[in-house]
Structures are given as C-alpha cells and as structure tokens.
ZAZAKE-794482 format. One record per residue: residue in one letter; x, y, z of N, C-alpha, C in turn. Coordinates in steps of 0.2 Angstrom, whole numbers, plus 5000, padded with zeros to 4 digits. Example, Ala and Ser with C-alpha at 12.3 -4.5 7.8 and 13.67 -1.06 7.14 Angstrom:
> A,5066,4972,5039,5062,4978,5039,5066,4984,5039
> S,5064,4989,5035,5068,4995,5036,5064,5000,5039
This chain:
> X,6093,6080,4907,6092,6073,4904,6093,6068,4910
> X,6088,6063,4910,6089,6058,4915,6093,6052,4912
> X,6097,6049,4917,6101,6043,4915,6098,6037,4917
> X,6099,6032,4914,6097,6025,4916,6103,6022,4919
> X,6102,6018,4924,6108,6015,4928,6107,6008,4927
> X,6110,6005,4921,6110,5998,4919,6117,5995,4920
> X,6117,5989,4922,6124,5986,4922,6126,5983,4915
> X,6132,5982,4915,6135,5979,4908,6131,5973,4907
> X,6130,5969,4912,6127,5962,4911,6120,5963,4908
> X,6116,5968,4911,6110,5969,4908,6110,5971,4901
> X,6114,5975,4899,6115,5977,4892,6117,5971,4887
> X,6121,5967,4890,6123,5961,4886,6118,5957,4885
> X,6114,5956,4890,6108,5952,4890,6103,5954,4885
> X,6101,5961,4885,6097,5963,4880,6099,5962,4873
> X,6106,5964,4872,6108,5963,4865,6108,5956,4863
> X,6109,5951,4867,6109,5944,4865,6102,5942,4863
> X,6097,5945,4867,6090,5943,4866,6088,5946,4859
> X,6090,5952,4857,6088,5955,4851,6091,5951,4845
> X,6098,5949,4846,6101,5945,4841,6097,5939,4840
> X,6095,5936,4845,6091,5929,4845,6084,5931,4841
> X,6081,5936,4842,6074,5937,4839,6075,5939,4832
> X,6081,5942,4830,6082,5943,4823,6086,5937,4819
> X,6088,5932,4823,6092,5926,4821,6098,5929,4818
> X,6101,5934,4821,6108,5937,4819,6114,5934,4822
> X,6119,5933,4819,6125,5931,4822,6130,5936,4824
> X,6128,5943,4823,6132,5948,4826,6127,5954,4827
> X,6130,5959,4831,6126,5965,4832,6125,5969,4825
> X,6130,5969,4821,6130,5972,4814,6124,5969,4810
> X,6124,5962,4810,6118,5959,4806,6111,5961,4809
> X,6111,5961,4816,6105,5963,4819,6102,5970,4817
> X,6107,5975,4817,6106,5982,4815,6104,5982,4808
> X,6107,5978,4803,6105,5978,4796,6098,5975,4795
> X,6097,5970,4799,6090,5967,4799,6085,5973,4801
> X,6086,5976,4806,6081,5981,4809,6080,5987,4804
> X,6086,5989,4801,6085,5994,4796,6081,5992,4790
> X,6082,5986,4787,6079,5983,4782,6071,5982,4783
> X,6070,5980,4789,6063,5979,4791,6059,5985,4793
> X,6063,5991,4793,6060,5997,4795,6059,5999,4802
> X,6062,5994,4806,6061,5995,4814,6066,6001,4816
> X,6072,6002,4813,6077,6006,4814,6078,6011,4809
> X,6078,6018,4810,6079,6023,4805,6086,6025,4805
> X,6090,6023,4800,6097,6025,4800,6098,6032,4799
> X,6093,6036,4797,6094,6044,4796,6093,6048,4803
> X,6090,6044,4808,6089,6047,4814,6095,6046,4819
> X,6098,6051,4821,6103,6051,4826,6101,6048,4833
> X,6106,6046,4836,6105,6043,4843,6103,6049,4848
> X,6098,6048,4851,6095,6053,4856,6091,6058,4853
> X,6089,6057,4846,6085,6062,4843,6078,6061,4845
C-alpha cells in the first residue's frame, strides 16, 4: 500500500475548504451533508 506524505497544515486546509463548500460549521455537519447529498456512502468503510 502506498502512503501519501501530507503535512497537518495541508490536511487542515483541505478540511476548511470542504466545510466552506458545504457551508458547514463543523466537520460533522460537512459529513452529514455529504451523506445526505449522496457524495459519501456511510456503509462503505475507510480504505474500501
């Protein structure tokens, strides 16, 4: 398995941009919106 080498700052930046696009005030709200819109499948595990 290959690993990505990303800094914490890069990850925080991406999370902030995702929250902005979903107009979410928290990561949980962004995830809930993604599930509701069908962008994220809650039944599929990480790395599947």
